[in-house]
NUVOPA-455864 format. One line per 10 residues: number of its first residue (from 1); their letters; for each residue x, y, z of N, C-alpha, C, O. Coordinates in nm, 3 decimals, always signed. Atoms other than C-alpha are relative to their C-alpha. Layout:
N
NUM	a	X Y Z X Y Z X Y Z X Y Z  ...
END
This chain:
222
1	mtisvavadd	+0.084 -0.109 -0.017 +0.003 +0.003 +0.003 +0.105 +0.113 -0.003 +0.209 +0.110 +0.062  -0.068 -0.107 +0.014 +0.135 +0.333 -0.107 -0.034 +0.100 +0.117 -0.153 +0.101 +0.151  +0.040 -0.102 -0.102 +0.139 +0.609 +0.170 +0.020 +0.151 -0.092 +0.125 +0.195 -0.138  -0.014 -0.150 +0.062 +0.042 +0.966 +0.009 +0.032 +0.111 +0.128 -0.014 +0.105 +0.242  -0.053 -0.098 -0.096 +0.208 +1.263 +0.186 -0.010 +0.145 -0.084 +0.005 +0.165 -0.205  -0.020 -0.145 +0.062 +0.188 +1.639 +0.140 +0.068 +0.073 +0.094 +0.058 +0.054 +0.215  -0.129 -0.064 -0.086 +0.468 +1.876 +0.254 -0.041 +0.158 +0.012 -0.032 +0.225 -0.090  +0.030 -0.168 -0.029 +0.361 +2.252 +0.392 +0.111 +0.068 +0.066 +0.134 +0.048 +0.186  -0.106 -0.076 -0.053 +0.653 +2.479 +0.435 +0.027 +0.131 -0.071 +0.032 +0.136 -0.193  +0.002 -0.114 +0.092 +0.695 +2.821 +0.344 +0.167 +0.025 -0.064 +0.199 +0.105 -0.151
11	qalvrvgfcg	-0.131 +0.006 +0.086 +1.069 +2.758 +0.260 +0.015 -0.098 -0.109 +0.016 -0.218 -0.082  +0.003 +0.094 +0.107 +1.096 +2.615 -0.093 +0.118 -0.101 +0.015 +0.107 -0.223 +0.002  -0.138 +0.111 -0.034 +1.439 +2.456 -0.022 -0.029 -0.139 +0.093 +0.018 -0.251 +0.078  +0.015 +0.111 -0.089 +1.291 +2.261 +0.274 -0.116 -0.091 -0.060 -0.120 -0.212 -0.042  +0.121 +0.067 +0.057 +0.971 +2.167 +0.092 +0.060 -0.103 -0.119 +0.014 -0.215 -0.141  -0.057 +0.069 +0.105 +1.199 +2.054 -0.202 +0.065 -0.111 +0.063 +0.029 -0.222 +0.025  -0.079 +0.112 -0.070 +1.434 +1.838 +0.024 -0.084 -0.095 +0.061 -0.047 -0.213 +0.059  +0.083 +0.127 -0.071 +1.140 +1.651 +0.222 -0.064 -0.057 -0.113 -0.069 -0.180 -0.108  +0.040 +0.051 +0.106 +0.972 +1.611 -0.122 +0.079 -0.122 -0.071 +0.037 -0.236 -0.093  -0.128 +0.082 +0.043 +1.300 +1.461 -0.266 -0.013 -0.144 +0.053 -0.033 -0.249 -0.008
21	iiaatpglrv	-0.017 +0.149 -0.095 +1.321 +1.194 +0.021 -0.123 -0.073 -0.029 -0.114 -0.193 -0.050  +0.142 +0.068 +0.008 +0.943 +1.110 -0.020 -0.009 -0.078 -0.106 -0.037 -0.197 -0.101  +0.020 +0.027 +0.133 +0.941 +1.082 -0.379 +0.115 -0.141 -0.043 +0.077 -0.226 -0.124  -0.114 +0.084 +0.014 +1.280 +0.851 -0.385 -0.031 -0.132 +0.099 +0.046 -0.227 +0.112  +0.004 +0.113 -0.102 +1.129 +0.620 -0.123 -0.117 -0.102 -0.064 -0.223 -0.066 -0.116  +0.108 +0.123 +0.082 +0.938 +0.301 -0.256 -0.124 -0.017 +0.130 -0.097 -0.048 +0.246  +0.103 +0.012 -0.062 +0.600 +0.295 -0.106 -0.096 +0.143 +0.059 -0.209 +0.148 +0.108  +0.027 -0.131 -0.035 +0.568 +0.667 -0.036 -0.015 +0.079 -0.142 +0.052 +0.048 -0.241  +0.009 -0.082 +0.113 +0.451 +0.930 -0.289 -0.039 +0.151 +0.053 -0.085 +0.159 +0.167  +0.025 -0.105 -0.047 +0.402 +1.293 -0.258 -0.147 +0.041 -0.108 -0.171 +0.007 -0.224
31	vgeaangeea	+0.150 -0.006 +0.069 +0.037 +1.415 -0.350 -0.021 +0.167 -0.001 -0.122 +0.216 -0.051  +0.040 -0.151 -0.026 +0.074 +1.810 -0.270 +0.099 +0.073 +0.064 +0.153 +0.028 +0.166  -0.076 -0.125 -0.092 +0.276 +2.098 -0.155 -0.074 +0.155 +0.008 -0.146 +0.212 -0.074  +0.075 -0.133 -0.032 +0.178 +2.429 +0.020 +0.113 +0.076 +0.070 +0.199 +0.026 +0.144  -0.082 -0.097 -0.036 +0.359 +2.735 +0.088 -0.022 +0.076 +0.134 +0.061 +0.145 +0.194  +0.079 -0.076 -0.103 +0.137 +2.861 +0.358 -0.110 -0.120 +0.077 -0.126 -0.237 +0.041  +0.106 +0.112 -0.077 -0.143 +2.696 +0.620 -0.112 +0.007 -0.110 -0.155 -0.100 -0.153  +0.125 -0.018 +0.072 -0.421 +2.817 +0.400 +0.029 -0.102 -0.126 -0.051 -0.194 -0.142  -0.039 +0.099 +0.111 -0.263 +2.627 +0.091 -0.029 -0.161 +0.060 -0.083 -0.250 -0.006  -0.030 +0.123 -0.054 -0.216 +2.332 +0.334 -0.116 -0.053 +0.031 -0.116 -0.175 +0.021
41	vavaraakpd	+0.126 +0.040 -0.021 -0.578 +2.299 +0.426 -0.065 -0.033 -0.115 -0.145 -0.126 -0.117  +0.069 +0.007 +0.124 -0.681 +2.337 +0.072 +0.043 -0.152 -0.069 -0.038 -0.231 -0.117  -0.070 +0.122 +0.029 -0.439 +2.048 -0.017 -0.057 -0.110 +0.064 -0.108 -0.195 -0.009  +0.062 +0.120 -0.077 -0.559 +1.802 +0.249 -0.134 -0.001 -0.021 -0.191 -0.106 +0.008  +0.158 +0.042 +0.031 -0.922 +1.853 +0.152 -0.017 -0.071 -0.130 -0.092 -0.165 -0.153  -0.001 +0.044 +0.148 -0.844 +1.807 -0.216 +0.045 -0.144 -0.018 -0.024 -0.234 -0.064  -0.063 +0.108 +0.029 -0.588 +1.545 -0.212 -0.025 -0.119 +0.126 +0.015 -0.233 +0.106  -0.012 +0.087 -0.097 -0.659 +1.369 +0.118 +0.090 -0.074 +0.027 +0.058 -0.193 +0.029  -0.143 +0.075 -0.015 -0.313 +1.247 +0.185 -0.028 -0.072 +0.134 -0.110 -0.037 +0.219  -0.003 +0.084 -0.137 -0.259 +0.987 +0.461 +0.078 +0.099 +0.099 +0.026 +0.111 +0.209
51	vvlmdvrmpv	-0.053 -0.059 -0.071 -0.011 +1.217 +0.608 +0.047 +0.135 -0.066 +0.083 +0.141 -0.183  -0.061 -0.151 +0.030 +0.092 +1.620 +0.606 +0.105 +0.009 +0.074 +0.103 -0.013 +0.195  -0.110 -0.067 -0.112 +0.429 +1.735 +0.714 -0.014 +0.156 -0.004 +0.009 +0.229 -0.100  +0.023 -0.137 -0.010 +0.347 +2.065 +0.850 +0.076 +0.123 +0.095 +0.066 +0.133 +0.217  -0.075 -0.102 -0.051 +0.563 +2.365 +0.920 -0.085 +0.086 +0.115 -0.202 +0.113 +0.092  +0.073 -0.079 -0.103 +0.461 +2.569 +1.253 -0.013 +0.142 -0.044 -0.123 +0.197 -0.043  -0.002 -0.157 +0.038 +0.551 +2.927 +1.136 -0.015 +0.024 -0.156 +0.080 +0.032 -0.233  +0.016 -0.047 +0.153 +0.399 +3.007 +0.795 -0.102 +0.104 +0.001 -0.180 +0.125 +0.094  +0.084 -0.128 +0.012 +0.222 +3.316 +0.651 -0.143 -0.054 -0.028 -0.171 -0.173 -0.042  +0.161 -0.004 +0.067 -0.159 +3.359 +0.551 -0.062 -0.070 +0.141 -0.134 -0.005 +0.217
61	ldgieatrqi	+0.042 +0.064 -0.107 -0.225 +3.084 +0.822 +0.115 -0.116 +0.069 +0.180 -0.204 +0.012  -0.134 +0.070 -0.058 +0.020 +2.932 +1.076 -0.038 -0.142 -0.003 -0.150 -0.166 -0.049  +0.007 +0.136 +0.003 +0.053 +2.547 +1.115 -0.083 -0.056 +0.089 -0.126 -0.169 +0.069  +0.077 +0.039 -0.118 -0.146 +2.532 +1.449 -0.147 -0.010 -0.062 -0.219 -0.110 -0.057  +0.127 -0.016 +0.041 -0.452 +2.669 +1.281 -0.052 -0.105 -0.120 -0.159 -0.165 -0.129  +0.011 +0.102 +0.134 -0.403 +2.461 +0.943 -0.045 -0.138 +0.092 -0.157 -0.187 +0.077  +0.032 +0.118 -0.043 -0.402 +2.161 +1.154 -0.112 -0.022 +0.073 -0.165 -0.133 +0.077  +0.120 +0.025 -0.055 -0.687 +2.231 +1.355 -0.115 -0.028 -0.085 -0.203 -0.113 -0.069  +0.115 +0.017 +0.121 -0.898 +2.287 +1.040 +0.002 -0.126 -0.076 -0.106 -0.173 -0.111  -0.014 +0.130 +0.047 -0.761 +1.966 +0.884 -0.044 -0.097 +0.061 -0.093 -0.193 +0.002
71	taapesagvr	+0.058 +0.123 -0.086 -0.852 +1.754 +1.169 -0.130 +0.005 +0.027 -0.197 -0.098 +0.025  +0.137 -0.025 -0.007 -1.173 +1.902 +1.233 -0.095 -0.018 -0.120 -0.209 -0.061 -0.109  +0.123 +0.017 +0.106 -1.335 +1.902 +0.896 -0.023 -0.149 -0.045 +0.067 -0.231 -0.058  +0.029 +0.139 +0.029 -1.514 +1.594 +0.802 +0.067 -0.056 -0.141 +0.097 -0.175 -0.155  -0.072 +0.028 +0.123 -1.356 +1.603 +0.441 +0.144 -0.051 +0.017 +0.188 -0.138 -0.059  -0.136 +0.042 -0.026 -1.004 +1.561 +0.579 +0.026 -0.043 +0.132 +0.137 -0.030 +0.183  -0.043 +0.041 -0.129 -1.051 +1.416 +0.912 +0.078 -0.109 +0.014 +0.121 -0.130 +0.127  -0.095 +0.136 -0.027 -0.847 +1.090 +0.862 +0.129 +0.034 -0.046 +0.214 -0.054 -0.051  -0.104 -0.058 +0.030 -0.579 +1.329 +0.741 +0.103 -0.006 +0.142 +0.059 +0.046 +0.245  -0.099 -0.008 -0.134 -0.270 +1.280 +1.019 +0.114 +0.092 -0.052 +0.180 +0.083 -0.156
81	viilttfdld	-0.111 -0.116 +0.010 -0.040 +1.583 +1.066 +0.126 -0.025 +0.074 +0.114 -0.067 +0.189  -0.128 +0.014 -0.078 +0.332 +1.562 +1.171 +0.043 +0.134 -0.015 +0.057 +0.195 -0.122  -0.057 -0.155 +0.022 +0.453 +1.899 +1.265 +0.131 -0.013 +0.014 +0.186 -0.106 +0.074  -0.145 -0.019 +0.044 +0.799 +2.024 +1.166 +0.038 +0.121 +0.080 -0.015 +0.231 +0.065  -0.045 -0.122 -0.063 +0.986 +2.238 +1.403 +0.137 -0.016 +0.021 +0.202 -0.119 +0.004  -0.166 +0.015 -0.006 +1.337 +2.340 +1.475 +0.062 -0.024 +0.154 +0.181 -0.043 +0.176  -0.043 +0.018 -0.114 +1.345 +2.303 +1.836 -0.111 -0.103 +0.095 -0.228 -0.068 +0.110  +0.086 +0.102 -0.046 +1.194 +1.986 +2.028 -0.101 +0.051 +0.136 -0.188 -0.023 +0.183  +0.084 -0.058 -0.099 +1.035 +2.211 +2.305 -0.049 +0.162 -0.038 -0.064 +0.259 +0.036  +0.074 -0.121 +0.057 +0.894 +2.480 +2.079 -0.125 +0.043 +0.061 -0.212 -0.044 +0.071
91	eyvfaalrag	+0.133 -0.062 -0.059 +0.616 +2.674 +2.231 -0.117 -0.027 -0.066 -0.225 -0.043 -0.009  +0.132 +0.041 +0.103 +0.387 +2.600 +1.935 -0.018 -0.142 -0.003 -0.129 -0.181 -0.040  +0.035 +0.123 +0.044 +0.434 +2.236 +1.924 -0.108 -0.078 +0.119 -0.173 -0.181 +0.100  +0.129 +0.071 -0.084 +0.202 +2.158 +2.234 -0.132 +0.048 -0.050 -0.229 -0.027 -0.062  +0.148 -0.052 +0.060 -0.079 +2.400 +2.091 -0.014 -0.094 -0.128 -0.125 -0.144 -0.147  +0.048 +0.100 +0.094 -0.031 +2.177 +1.774 -0.055 -0.125 +0.016 -0.157 -0.161 -0.044  +0.049 +0.118 -0.046 -0.059 +1.851 +1.932 -0.148 +0.023 +0.064 -0.237 -0.057 +0.038  +0.151 +0.000 -0.036 -0.380 +1.986 +2.116 -0.091 +0.018 -0.118 -0.206 -0.025 -0.107  +0.063 -0.020 +0.094 -0.494 +2.090 +1.781 -0.031 -0.111 -0.084 -0.118 -0.106 -0.170  +0.039 +0.140 +0.081 -0.486 +1.730 +1.643 +0.116 -0.052 -0.055 +0.092 -0.148 -0.128
101	asgfllkdtl	-0.097 +0.048 +0.067 -0.133 +1.665 +1.533 +0.032 -0.119 +0.073 +0.018 -0.124 +0.195  -0.048 +0.143 -0.036 -0.012 +1.312 +1.577 +0.144 -0.008 +0.062 +0.183 -0.107 +0.125  -0.129 +0.007 -0.049 +0.340 +1.417 +1.664 +0.070 +0.095 -0.064 +0.012 +0.166 -0.147  -0.079 -0.093 +0.065 +0.638 +1.624 +1.565 +0.131 -0.053 -0.030 +0.179 -0.145 +0.036  -0.142 +0.031 +0.007 +0.980 +1.602 +1.418 +0.083 +0.128 -0.019 +0.030 +0.231 -0.060  -0.073 -0.117 +0.016 +1.264 +1.840 +1.412 +0.048 +0.005 -0.156 +0.044 -0.098 -0.223  +0.011 -0.031 +0.134 +1.337 +1.973 +1.077 +0.166 -0.070 -0.040 +0.192 -0.097 -0.157  -0.139 +0.050 +0.023 +1.718 +1.835 +1.096 +0.016 -0.166 +0.008 +0.121 -0.229 +0.024  +0.054 +0.146 -0.033 +1.556 +1.474 +1.122 +0.075 -0.073 -0.125 +0.060 -0.026 -0.238  -0.053 +0.038 +0.087 +1.762 +1.250 +0.929 -0.108 -0.111 -0.100 -0.206 -0.174 -0.059
111	pddlvmairi	+0.101 +0.052 +0.106 +1.601 +1.090 +0.600 -0.082 -0.129 +0.047 -0.204 -0.138 +0.039  +0.061 +0.132 -0.006 +1.550 +0.725 +0.706 -0.094 +0.031 +0.154 -0.191 -0.042 +0.173  +0.087 -0.034 -0.125 +1.396 +0.876 +1.066 -0.123 +0.050 -0.068 -0.231 +0.002 -0.036  +0.125 -0.078 +0.063 +1.156 +1.099 +0.840 -0.092 -0.104 -0.078 -0.214 -0.088 -0.080  +0.098 +0.104 +0.049 +1.031 +0.777 +0.646 -0.057 -0.075 +0.117 -0.174 -0.112 +0.109  +0.036 +0.108 -0.111 +0.992 +0.574 +0.958 -0.122 +0.092 +0.057 -0.236 +0.047 +0.069  +0.106 -0.091 -0.077 +0.794 +0.867 +1.120 -0.128 -0.005 -0.087 -0.230 -0.048 -0.035  +0.114 +0.010 +0.087 +0.551 +0.892 +0.816 -0.051 -0.150 -0.011 -0.169 -0.171 -0.038  +0.079 +0.132 +0.012 +0.496 +0.520 +0.811 -0.064 -0.026 +0.129 -0.181 -0.064 +0.126  +0.078 -0.003 -0.129 +0.416 +0.511 +1.185 -0.104 +0.076 +0.014 -0.207 +0.028 +0.062
121	vaageallap	+0.151 -0.085 -0.008 +0.166 +0.805 +1.168 -0.104 -0.048 -0.090 -0.222 -0.053 -0.057  +0.108 +0.061 +0.101 +0.008 +0.652 +0.842 -0.085 -0.124 +0.081 -0.203 -0.155 +0.069  +0.061 +0.141 -0.055 -0.050 +0.338 +1.052 -0.082 +0.022 +0.125 -0.125 -0.067 +0.198  +0.087 -0.045 -0.114 -0.235 +0.531 +1.307 +0.065 +0.018 +0.139 -0.007 +0.060 +0.229  -0.064 -0.049 -0.116 +0.042 +0.567 +1.593 +0.049 +0.148 +0.000 +0.077 +0.228 -0.089  -0.060 -0.142 -0.014 +0.148 +0.861 +1.757 +0.126 +0.011 +0.014 +0.187 -0.066 +0.088  -0.128 +0.015 +0.007 +0.481 +0.977 +1.677 +0.069 +0.065 +0.109 +0.132 +0.167 +0.080  -0.072 -0.020 -0.104 +0.622 +1.021 +2.017 +0.018 -0.103 +0.106 -0.076 -0.169 +0.153  -0.053 +0.095 -0.091 +0.827 +0.811 +2.252 -0.081 +0.036 +0.121 -0.117 +0.153 +0.132  +0.079 -0.031 -0.108 +0.634 +0.789 +2.573 +0.060 +0.109 +0.104 -0.007 +0.197 +0.160
131	sitrrliahf	-0.071 -0.077 -0.079 +0.911 +0.952 +2.773 +0.014 +0.164 -0.050 +0.015 +0.255 +0.034  -0.005 -0.121 +0.071 +0.940 +1.257 +2.532 -0.153 +0.064 +0.002 -0.169 +0.185 +0.015  +0.131 -0.043 -0.016 +0.558 +1.283 +2.536 -0.051 +0.059 +0.138 -0.133 +0.149 +0.158  +0.032 -0.052 -0.122 +0.557 +1.306 +2.899 +0.054 +0.134 +0.044 -0.011 +0.213 +0.113  -0.094 -0.106 -0.014 +0.852 +1.572 +2.906 -0.079 +0.129 -0.055 -0.106 +0.233 +0.005  +0.064 -0.129 +0.075 +0.679 +1.790 +2.643 -0.123 +0.045 +0.059 -0.140 +0.165 +0.075  +0.146 -0.029 -0.042 +0.318 +1.778 +2.779 +0.018 +0.069 +0.131 -0.026 +0.182 +0.152  -0.013 -0.047 -0.145 +0.419 +1.818 +3.148 +0.060 +0.144 +0.010 +0.038 +0.215 +0.108  -0.077 -0.105 +0.003 +0.636 +2.111 +3.045 -0.111 +0.129 -0.044 -0.110 +0.242 +0.004  +0.085 -0.103 +0.066 +0.369 +2.303 +2.855 -0.123 +0.005 +0.085 -0.186 +0.110 +0.087
141	lrtepaqpak	+0.126 -0.024 -0.095 +0.084 +2.239 +3.100 +0.028 +0.086 +0.102 -0.063 +0.155 +0.150  -0.049 -0.056 -0.109 +0.299 +2.389 +3.360 -0.001 +0.135 -0.036 -0.037 +0.216 +0.049  +0.003 -0.158 +0.039 +0.334 +2.727 +3.154 -0.139 +0.046 -0.046 -0.174 +0.163 -0.035  +0.139 -0.058 +0.060 -0.021 +2.736 +2.996 -0.080 +0.053 +0.096 -0.074 +0.008 +0.210  +0.110 -0.047 -0.095 -0.296 +2.935 +3.155 -0.087 -0.131 +0.037 -0.109 -0.235 -0.025  +0.084 +0.111 -0.053 -0.502 +2.737 +3.361 -0.144 -0.024 -0.064 -0.219 +0.074 -0.069  +0.115 +0.017 +0.067 -0.805 +2.578 +3.181 -0.116 +0.000 +0.094 -0.107 -0.038 +0.211  +0.131 +0.030 -0.078 -1.180 +2.602 +3.286 -0.020 -0.123 +0.037 +0.027 -0.217 -0.027  +0.032 +0.142 -0.058 -1.307 +2.322 +3.496 -0.107 -0.056 -0.101 -0.199 +0.013 -0.146  +0.085 +0.051 +0.095 -1.476 +2.077 +3.267 -0.080 -0.116 +0.041 -0.026 -0.194 +0.118
151	pdrltiltar	+0.064 +0.120 -0.037 -1.744 +1.816 +3.304 +0.104 -0.140 -0.011 +0.171 -0.170 -0.110  -0.076 +0.135 -0.031 -1.570 +1.484 +3.420 -0.034 -0.092 -0.106 -0.136 -0.160 -0.092  +0.030 +0.076 +0.125 -1.555 +1.304 +3.073 +0.048 -0.154 +0.038 -0.001 -0.245 -0.029  -0.061 +0.106 -0.045 -1.370 +1.017 +3.242 -0.094 -0.111 +0.067 -0.061 -0.229 +0.080  +0.105 +0.095 -0.056 -1.692 +0.866 +3.405 -0.063 -0.107 -0.083 -0.137 -0.197 -0.042  +0.046 +0.107 +0.092 -1.761 +0.673 +3.105 +0.074 -0.102 -0.010 +0.022 -0.203 -0.058  -0.111 +0.099 -0.007 -1.439 +0.464 +3.143 -0.024 -0.097 +0.114 -0.060 -0.055 +0.224  -0.005 +0.096 -0.086 -1.440 +0.152 +3.322 +0.140 +0.016 +0.084 +0.242 +0.063 +0.034  -0.127 -0.029 -0.088 -1.183 +0.150 +3.631 +0.114 -0.042 -0.071 +0.215 +0.029 -0.067  -0.125 +0.047 +0.049 -0.945 -0.058 +3.440 +0.038 +0.088 -0.112 +0.157 +0.118 -0.120
161	erqvltliar	-0.042 -0.094 +0.105 -0.949 +0.171 +3.135 +0.054 +0.128 +0.059 +0.147 +0.192 +0.010  -0.080 -0.114 -0.059 -0.889 +0.451 +3.379 +0.132 -0.007 +0.044 +0.204 +0.092 +0.052  -0.124 +0.036 -0.071 -0.591 +0.278 +3.526 +0.093 +0.006 -0.129 +0.207 +0.053 -0.119  -0.067 +0.001 +0.124 -0.473 +0.242 +3.169 +0.031 +0.137 -0.055 +0.136 +0.167 -0.111  -0.033 -0.135 +0.076 -0.510 +0.592 +3.061 +0.084 +0.076 +0.094 +0.154 +0.165 +0.044  -0.087 -0.044 -0.108 -0.334 +0.689 +3.410 +0.130 -0.039 -0.023 +0.215 +0.040 +0.017  -0.122 +0.034 +0.018 -0.043 +0.509 +3.311 +0.076 +0.045 -0.133 +0.197 +0.065 -0.141  -0.022 -0.051 +0.124 -0.042 +0.619 +2.946 +0.054 +0.162 +0.020 +0.149 +0.209 -0.042  -0.028 -0.131 -0.031 -0.036 +0.980 +3.089 +0.126 +0.007 +0.069 +0.197 +0.106 +0.050  -0.150 +0.008 -0.063 +0.278 +0.889 +3.298 +0.108 -0.018 -0.091 +0.223 -0.007 -0.048
171	glsnteiadd	-0.097 +0.028 +0.092 +0.459 +0.815 +2.983 +0.032 -0.161 -0.001 +0.133 -0.195 -0.062  -0.026 +0.136 +0.042 +0.450 +0.433 +2.995 -0.044 -0.054 -0.130 -0.148 -0.017 -0.184  +0.027 +0.062 +0.123 +0.474 +0.216 +2.686 -0.107 -0.113 +0.020 -0.135 -0.142 +0.137  +0.084 +0.097 +0.001 +0.226 -0.054 +2.614 +0.075 -0.131 +0.096 +0.021 -0.174 +0.198  -0.078 +0.090 -0.091 +0.474 -0.312 +2.763 +0.008 +0.023 +0.129 -0.019 -0.059 +0.217  -0.016 -0.012 -0.155 +0.541 -0.147 +3.065 -0.165 +0.032 +0.069 -0.187 +0.025 +0.190  +0.154 +0.005 -0.065 +0.149 -0.096 +3.129 -0.045 -0.128 +0.028 -0.108 -0.161 +0.128  +0.028 +0.153 -0.030 +0.114 -0.459 +3.084 +0.073 -0.051 +0.091 +0.006 -0.127 +0.162  -0.085 +0.025 -0.092 +0.392 -0.527 +3.301 -0.071 +0.035 +0.164 -0.097 -0.042 +0.256  +0.061 -0.062 -0.129 +0.244 -0.291 +3.581 -0.120 -0.062 +0.063 -0.134 -0.081 +0.184
181	lhlsastist	+0.124 +0.058 -0.011 -0.094 -0.443 +3.554 -0.014 -0.161 -0.002 -0.117 -0.219 +0.035  -0.023 +0.141 +0.009 +0.005 -0.796 +3.506 -0.115 -0.049 -0.081 -0.204 -0.123 -0.040  +0.118 +0.037 +0.100 -0.213 -0.823 +3.183 +0.086 -0.016 -0.146 +0.184 +0.058 -0.154  -0.052 +0.019 +0.135 -0.094 -0.921 +2.822 -0.012 +0.146 -0.056 -0.099 +0.230 -0.032  -0.013 -0.097 +0.117 +0.025 -0.669 +2.565 -0.142 +0.047 -0.087 -0.187 +0.160 -0.105  +0.122 -0.006 +0.080 -0.286 -0.741 +2.357 -0.123 +0.049 +0.083 -0.214 +0.120 +0.039  +0.129 -0.052 -0.077 -0.527 -0.682 +2.629 +0.013 +0.147 +0.028 -0.086 +0.219 +0.037  -0.033 -0.150 -0.033 -0.357 -0.339 +2.705 -0.048 +0.070 -0.131 -0.124 +0.167 -0.124  +0.027 -0.048 +0.148 -0.391 -0.268 +2.313 -0.154 +0.030 +0.017 -0.195 +0.146 +0.013  +0.158 -0.014 +0.001 -0.787 -0.330 +2.348 -0.043 +0.103 +0.089 -0.137 +0.175 +0.055
191	hinrllaklq	+0.045 -0.077 -0.091 -0.816 -0.135 +2.640 +0.015 +0.179 -0.040 -0.056 +0.276 -0.013  -0.053 -0.114 +0.044 -0.628 +0.143 +2.485 -0.107 +0.046 -0.122 -0.157 +0.158 -0.121  +0.074 -0.017 +0.096 -0.833 +0.125 +2.180 -0.174 +0.057 +0.040 -0.241 +0.147 -0.010  +0.142 -0.040 -0.059 -1.175 +0.135 +2.376 -0.013 +0.128 +0.066 -0.113 +0.200 +0.064  +0.025 -0.150 -0.064 -1.083 +0.440 +2.575 +0.048 +0.116 -0.095 +0.030 +0.232 -0.057  -0.005 -0.084 +0.095 -0.978 +0.618 +2.278 -0.122 +0.042 -0.068 -0.143 +0.158 -0.102  +0.117 -0.007 +0.066 -1.315 +0.545 +2.119 -0.110 +0.087 +0.058 -0.180 +0.171 +0.002  +0.103 -0.063 -0.083 -1.525 +0.644 +2.414 +0.027 +0.156 +0.007 -0.064 +0.235 -0.017  -0.032 -0.128 -0.043 -1.330 +0.971 +2.501 +0.029 +0.103 -0.164 +0.072 +0.218 -0.171  -0.008 -0.079 +0.118 -1.336 +1.054 +2.099 +0.150 +0.062 -0.010 +0.155 +0.183 -0.031
201	lrdrvqavil	-0.132 -0.034 +0.009 -0.944 +1.087 +2.091 +0.072 -0.064 -0.097 +0.076 -0.187 -0.110  -0.060 +0.064 +0.142 -0.744 +1.052 +1.770 +0.123 -0.100 +0.046 +0.144 -0.199 -0.024  -0.138 +0.064 -0.048 -0.423 +0.905 +1.948 +0.044 +0.004 +0.128 -0.014 +0.071 +0.213  -0.036 -0.003 -0.148 -0.226 +0.833 +2.251 +0.049 +0.139 +0.032 +0.039 +0.166 +0.151  -0.042 -0.152 -0.025 -0.089 +1.213 +2.235 -0.118 +0.056 +0.063 -0.110 +0.098 +0.178  +0.114 -0.053 -0.087 -0.438 +1.326 +2.315 -0.038 -0.052 +0.119 -0.092 +0.019 +0.204  +0.022 +0.093 -0.113 -0.476 +1.059 +2.566 +0.088 +0.061 +0.107 +0.036 +0.091 +0.215  -0.112 -0.076 -0.076 -0.160 +1.215 +2.729 -0.047 +0.105 +0.067 -0.062 +0.112 +0.189  +0.064 -0.139 -0.017 -0.303 +1.567 +2.710 -0.128 -0.024 +0.113 -0.122 +0.014 +0.230  +0.102 +0.028 -0.076 -0.628 +1.458 +2.849 +0.029 -0.053 +0.149 -0.021 +0.000 +0.248
211	gyeyglvpdt	-0.043 +0.047 -0.148 -0.482 +1.263 +3.150 +0.068 +0.119 +0.084 +0.027 +0.136 +0.199  -0.053 -0.101 -0.059 -0.267 +1.563 +3.246 -0.119 +0.148 +0.065 -0.117 +0.217 +0.167  +0.093 -0.090 -0.004 -0.563 +1.795 +3.204 -0.096 -0.057 +0.131 -0.134 +0.019 +0.221  +0.086 +0.016 -0.125 -0.768 +1.610 +3.456 +0.067 -0.066 +0.123 +0.015 -0.144 +0.203  -0.061 +0.036 -0.128 -0.492 +1.564 +3.703 +0.038 -0.168 +0.020 +0.058 -0.214 +0.132  -0.034 +0.139 -0.043 -0.415 +1.192 +3.670 +0.149 -0.024 +0.023 +0.189 -0.136 +0.058  -0.136 +0.020 -0.029 -0.050 +1.248 +3.704 +0.039 +0.136 +0.074 +0.001 +0.246 +0.034  -0.031 -0.125 -0.078 +0.094 +1.492 +3.961 +0.101 +0.066 -0.076 +0.183 +0.003 -0.144  -0.078 -0.099 +0.084 +0.270 +1.788 +3.811 +0.119 -0.007 +0.068 +0.119 +0.049 +0.178  -0.124 -0.026 -0.045 +0.637 +1.740 +3.879 +0.075 +0.039 -0.086 +0.051 +0.024 -0.206
221	de	-0.102 -0.045 +0.095 +0.928 +1.887 +3.747 +0.096 -0.115 -0.041 +0.138 -0.195 +0.043  -0.098 +0.075 +0.074 +1.160 +1.691 +3.493 +0.123 -0.008 +0.061 +0.215 -0.070 +0.007
END
């Protein structure tokens, strides 16, 4: 199965570089390019790529709002977004993850890692190692303004699903969660799929964010 990819970046050389890597990789193909967020939204809706590589800082419409529009619109809801950034703790990365991005990559990522990232996200996985997920999200939740109180969405979860969500938010991998709860990895995967569906979350990244927002993990300095 061929994975379709669109590249959105206002720097032409960056776009050419990423597109060249994608085009030269068996099983991947470029279906669109965009020089700003508005064009990225249009490409996502028209070409419906499996994955969009999205720069954060772009003219007309930034990558965060473009990501939000892509993931929220029915015609492009299945498109997954990888945020491109220069720094791994870029203040915009967290907002982009909240907007629906499936993860982020540094712009100096090696070609093999870029290809692997595209394949991971196209397969429906989140592109953040658990430890990086926790560090990133914990950092930005400490610096973000307090969120208004929300109804407790977690009441629809079973006790076991809530346990699993808590461990996801703490940055544990599926294998670590299975060991902690003395269950099989396949059972943990089933629990995760169910809780994501119940909470209407796209992937593990959003589950971690939700876990922190509801105080499932104490806010400690890394």
